[in-house]
C-alpha positions in Angstrom: -88.1 -62.4 -49.2 -89.3 -60.3 -46.3 -85.8 -59.5 -45.1 -85.8 -56.2 -46.9 -82.9 -57.1 -49.3 -83.6 -56.8 -53.0 -83.7 -59.9 -55.1 -80.7 -60.2 -57.4 -81.5 -61.1 -61.0 -80.1 -64.3 -62.4 -78.1 -62.5 -65.1 -76.6 -59.3 -63.9 -75.3 -58.4 -67.4 -78.8 -58.2 -68.8 -79.8 -55.5 -66.2 -76.6 -53.4 -66.5 -77.3 -49.8 -67.7 -76.1 -48.9 -71.2 -72.8 -47.1 -71.3 -73.2 -43.3 -71.9 -70.0 -43.0 -74.0 -70.7 -45.7 -76.6 -69.3 -46.1 -80.1 -71.8 -43.6 -81.6 -70.5 -40.9 -79.3 -66.9 -41.4 -80.3 -67.9 -41.5 -84.0 -69.6 -38.2 -83.7 -66.7 -36.7 -81.8 -64.2 -37.9 -84.4 -66.4 -36.4 -87.2 -66.6 -33.1 -85.3 -62.8 -33.0 -84.9 -62.3 -33.7 -88.6 -64.7 -30.8 -89.5 -62.9 -28.4 -87.2 -59.5 -29.4 -88.7 -60.8 -29.1 -92.2 -62.2 -25.6 -91.5 -58.9 -24.5 -90.0 -57.1 -25.9 -93.1 -59.3 -24.0 -95.4 -58.9 -20.8 -93.4 -55.1 -21.1 -93.3 -54.4 -22.6 -96.8 -57.3 -21.2 -98.7 -55.8 -17.8 -99.5 -52.6 -19.4 -100.7 -54.2 -22.0 -102.9 -57.1 -20.0 -104.4 -55.4 -16.7 -105.2 -57.8 -13.9 -106.2 -57.4 -12.8 -109.8 -56.5 -9.2 -110.4 -59.4 -7.0 -111.6 -59.9 -6.8 -115.3 -58.8 -3.6 -117.0 -61.6 -1.4 -118.4 -61.8 -1.3 -122.3 -59.4 1.4 -123.6 -57.4 1.5 -120.3 -53.6 1.1 -120.7 -51.5 -0.3 -117.9 
């Protein structure tokens, strides 16, 4: 075709570029959000759930 127009392929779907935001992107994003929420939960609830034990008394010390 010397008219200067590009030839169109027979199947346009086979030449379509891959989507940038595919399922793998959303899976990684969901995992990252779960990790952030888990970290916030440990930071907020950790001190209440895992209470530090009082220091042990030295031998011979009376309270």
